[in-house]
C-alpha positions in Angstrom: 160.0 14.9 168.0 159.1 17.8 165.7 155.5 17.7 167.0 156.6 17.5 170.6 158.9 20.5 170.3 156.2 22.5 168.4 156.5 25.0 165.6 159.8 26.8 165.8 160.5 24.9 169.0 157.9 27.0 170.9 156.8 24.1 173.1 160.4 23.1 173.9 161.3 26.7 174.9 158.3 26.9 177.2 159.3 23.6 178.9 162.8 25.0 179.4 161.3 28.1 181.0 159.2 26.1 183.4 161.4 23.2 184.6 164.1 23.7 187.2 166.7 21.5 185.5 168.9 21.5 182.4 167.3 20.2 179.2 169.8 19.0 176.6 168.5 17.8 173.1 170.6 15.4 171.1 168.8 14.4 167.9 165.7 12.4 169.1 167.0 12.1 172.7 166.4 14.4 175.6 168.8 14.5 178.5 167.6 16.0 181.8 170.2 17.1 184.4 169.5 18.4 187.8 167.9 17.7 191.2 166.0 14.4 191.3 162.6 16.0 192.0 163.0 18.6 189.2 164.1 15.9 186.7 161.1 13.7 187.5 158.8 16.7 187.0 160.4 17.6 183.7 160.3 13.9 182.6 156.5 13.8 183.3 156.1 16.9 181.1 157.9 15.3 178.2 156.2 12.0 178.7 152.8 13.8 178.5 153.8 15.7 175.4 154.8 12.5 173.6 151.6 10.7 174.6 149.5 13.6 173.4 151.4 13.9 170.2 151.0 10.2 169.5 147.2 10.6 170.1 147.0 13.2 167.4 146.6 16.2 169.7 148.0 19.6 168.6 150.6 20.7 171.2 151.1 24.4 172.2 153.2 26.1 174.8 150.1 26.2 177.0 150.0 22.4 176.8 153.4 22.3 178.4 152.3 24.6 181.1 149.3 22.5 182.0 151.4 19.3 182.1 154.0 21.1 184.3 151.2 22.2 186.7 150.0 18.6 187.0 153.4 17.7 188.5 155.2 14.3 188.4 152.1 12.3 188.8 151.5 12.2 185.1 148.1 11.5 183.5 148.4 14.2 180.9 147.0 12.0 178.1 143.9 11.1 180.3 143.3 14.7 181.2 144.3 16.9 178.2 143.5 14.1 175.7 139.8 13.9 176.8 138.5 16.1 173.9 134.8 16.9 174.5 134.1 18.6 171.2 136.1 20.0 168.3 134.9 23.0 166.3 136.7 24.9 163.6 140.0 23.3 164.7 139.5 24.3 168.3 139.4 21.4 170.8 137.7 21.7 174.1 139.1 19.5 176.8 139.8 19.6 180.5 143.2 21.1 181.4 143.6 20.0 185.0 142.8 16.9 187.1 140.0 18.6 188.9 138.5 19.7 185.6 138.7 16.1 184.4 137.0 14.9 187.5 134.3 17.5 186.9 133.7 16.4 183.3 133.6 12.7 184.4 131.1 13.5 187.1 128.8 15.3 184.5 128.9 12.3 182.2 128.2 9.9 185.2 125.7 11.6 187.5 122.3 13.3 186.8 123.0 16.3 189.0 126.4 17.9 189.3 127.6 21.0 191.2 130.7 22.7 190.0 132.0 25.1 192.7 135.1 27.2 192.4 136.6 30.6 191.6 136.4 32.5 188.4 138.4 31.1 185.5 138.3 27.4 186.5 136.1 26.5 183.4 133.0 25.6 185.4 130.5 27.1 182.9 132.6 26.6 179.7 133.1 22.8 180.2 129.4 22.4 181.2 128.3 24.1 178.0 130.7 22.0 175.9 129.3 18.8 177.5 125.8 20.1 176.8 126.6 20.6 173.1 128.2 17.2 173.0 125.1 15.6 174.5 122.8 17.4 172.0 125.0 16.4 169.0 124.9 12.7 170.1 121.1 12.8 170.6 121.4 12.1 174.3 119.1 15.1 174.9 116.7 17.1 172.7 117.5 20.5 174.1 119.8 22.7 176.1 118.5 25.1 178.7 120.7 27.7 180.2 119.5 29.8 183.2 120.8 32.0 186.0 119.3 34.3 188.6 119.0 37.9 187.5 120.6 39.3 190.6 121.8 42.8 190.2 125.4 43.4 191.1 125.7 47.2 191.6 123.2 48.1 188.7 119.5 48.4 188.6 117.7 46.4 185.9 114.9 48.9 186.0 117.1 51.5 184.4 118.1 49.3 181.4 116.0 49.8 178.2 113.7 47.1 176.7 111.5 44.3 177.9 112.4 41.7 180.6 114.5 39.6 178.2 116.3 42.6 176.8 117.1 43.7 180.4 118.6 40.3 181.4 120.4 39.7 178.1 123.7 41.2 179.2 123.7 38.8 182.2 123.8 35.8 179.7 126.7 37.1 177.6 129.2 34.5 179.1 126.8 31.7 178.0 126.4 33.2 174.6 130.1 33.6 174.2 130.8 29.9 175.1 128.1 28.7 172.7 129.4 30.8 169.8 132.7 29.1 170.1 131.1 25.7 169.8 128.3 26.1 167.3 128.1 27.9 164.0 126.2 31.3 164.4 123.5 30.3 161.8 122.9 27.0 163.5 122.9 28.6 166.9 120.3 31.1 165.8 118.2 28.3 164.3 118.4 26.4 167.6 117.2 29.4 169.5 114.3 30.0 167.2 113.2 26.4 167.4 113.6 26.2 171.2 116.4 23.6 171.0 118.6 26.0 172.9 116.8 28.1 175.5 118.3 30.9 177.6 116.1 32.4 180.3 116.1 33.8 183.8 115.7 31.4 186.7 112.3 32.8 187.5 111.0 31.4 184.2 111.7 27.8 185.3 108.9 27.8 187.9 106.1 25.4 187.3 107.9 23.5 184.5 109.1 19.9 184.1 112.3 19.6 182.1 112.4 16.3 180.2 115.2 15.2 177.9 117.2 18.3 178.5 120.7 19.3 179.5 120.1 22.1 182.0 122.8 24.5 183.3 122.3 26.9 186.2 125.0 29.5 186.2 126.0 31.9 189.0 124.1 29.6 191.5 125.7 31.4 194.5 123.1 34.1 193.9 120.1 31.8 194.3 118.1 31.6 197.6 117.5 28.2 199.1 113.9 28.4 197.9 115.0 29.1 194.4 117.5 26.3 194.4 114.8 23.8 195.6 112.5 25.1 192.9 115.1 24.6 190.2 116.2 21.1 191.3 112.6 19.9 191.4 112.2 20.8 187.7 114.3 17.7 186.8 112.5 15.5 184.5 113.1 12.1 182.7 116.2 11.8 180.6 117.6 15.1 181.8 120.8 16.2 183.4 121.5 19.3 185.5 124.8 21.1 186.1 124.9 23.9 188.7 127.9 26.2 188.8 128.9 28.9 191.1 131.5 30.6 193.3 130.5 30.9 197.0 133.0 33.8 197.4 131.1 36.0 195.0 127.6 36.2 196.5 125.6 39.3 195.4 122.5 38.6 197.6 121.5 41.2 200.1 123.1 40.9 203.5 121.5 38.4 205.8 120.3 36.2 202.9 121.6 32.6 202.7 123.0 31.5 199.4 121.2 28.5 197.9 124.5 27.1 196.8 125.9 27.1 200.3 122.7 25.6 201.7 122.4 22.8 199.1 125.8 21.5 200.0 124.7 20.7 203.5 121.4 19.1 202.3 122.4 17.0 199.3 126.0 15.8 200.0 126.0 12.0 200.0 122.8 11.6 197.9 123.2 9.0 195.1 123.2 10.6 191.7 124.3 14.0 193.0 128.0 15.0 192.8 129.9 18.0 194.2 133.1 18.9 192.4 135.2 21.6 194.0 137.6 23.4 191.7 140.5 25.4 193.2 142.8 28.2 192.3 145.2 25.7 190.7 142.4 25.0 188.2 142.3 28.5 186.9 143.0 28.3 183.2 142.8 32.0 182.3 145.8 34.3 182.6 148.2 33.8 185.5 147.2 37.3 186.6 143.6 36.0 187.3 145.1 33.5 189.7 147.1 36.3 191.5 143.9 38.4 191.7 142.0 35.6 193.3 144.8 35.0 195.8 144.8 38.8 196.6 141.1 38.9 197.3 141.1 35.7 199.3 144.0 37.0 201.4 142.3 40.4 201.9 139.0 39.0 203.1 135.5 40.5 202.6 136.0 43.6 204.7 136.6 46.6 202.3 138.7 48.4 205.0 140.8 45.3 205.4 141.2 45.0 201.6 142.4 48.6 201.3 144.9 48.0 204.1 
């Protein structure tokens, strides 16, 4: 019970803030009093906390929040307990049912598309699964790529060679890797080519064998670039393509390769499309509200200002 309630009862207090019923603690017993639906939802939260604690998972107030968002359907242990990797005491695991479906699809299928708004863990979970596959010897290298599409800035004005110019575009990928691999080991992997980070244009003409390949920001590819990338797939390799079709930075009139590929590859064996939604946003609640505001305002700047 001490593990379920958390340090200084922080988890218990978070549950009390979330649920819409009265929570009464008597020793090792918890009494829930209120409307039936509210009690069932609160019960699911506590059941999930107990299951996770019994599985050796460290509970935090955020754990309670994720269990509450899952509702009365339960399944907290299957979702939050699916630890992909653990590094320096930090465990990486899905936090919603859709994120769990996404990780399951990556483990099962050779090509997986993760489509959804910012903050849904598309790239972060893909990188975690890539590191897991590398550590288990399932692949011999990790390749991270993305189109170097300019979003309001000109690459030509940035100092340095091509790689120096595109380096800022890969910061989210670097950040994720730094959380999962020790810096010295990460640098050694880069130098030996075990981890490769390069613009999408550098993929042309290659065959990628025994690799875990991640294409990030895929909404900014053209259909021709998407076809070029997918046909790089070699033996023993997996591909994860992530993107948000509401944030296309291509010039007006150009079709996004991510939108086009959904029409062409849906239903093909070995290819999965997982769509993450606003409920899967695991950043600050403010991010969810920002996404809602932009979706409600539409794409027209004058409409957004109104």
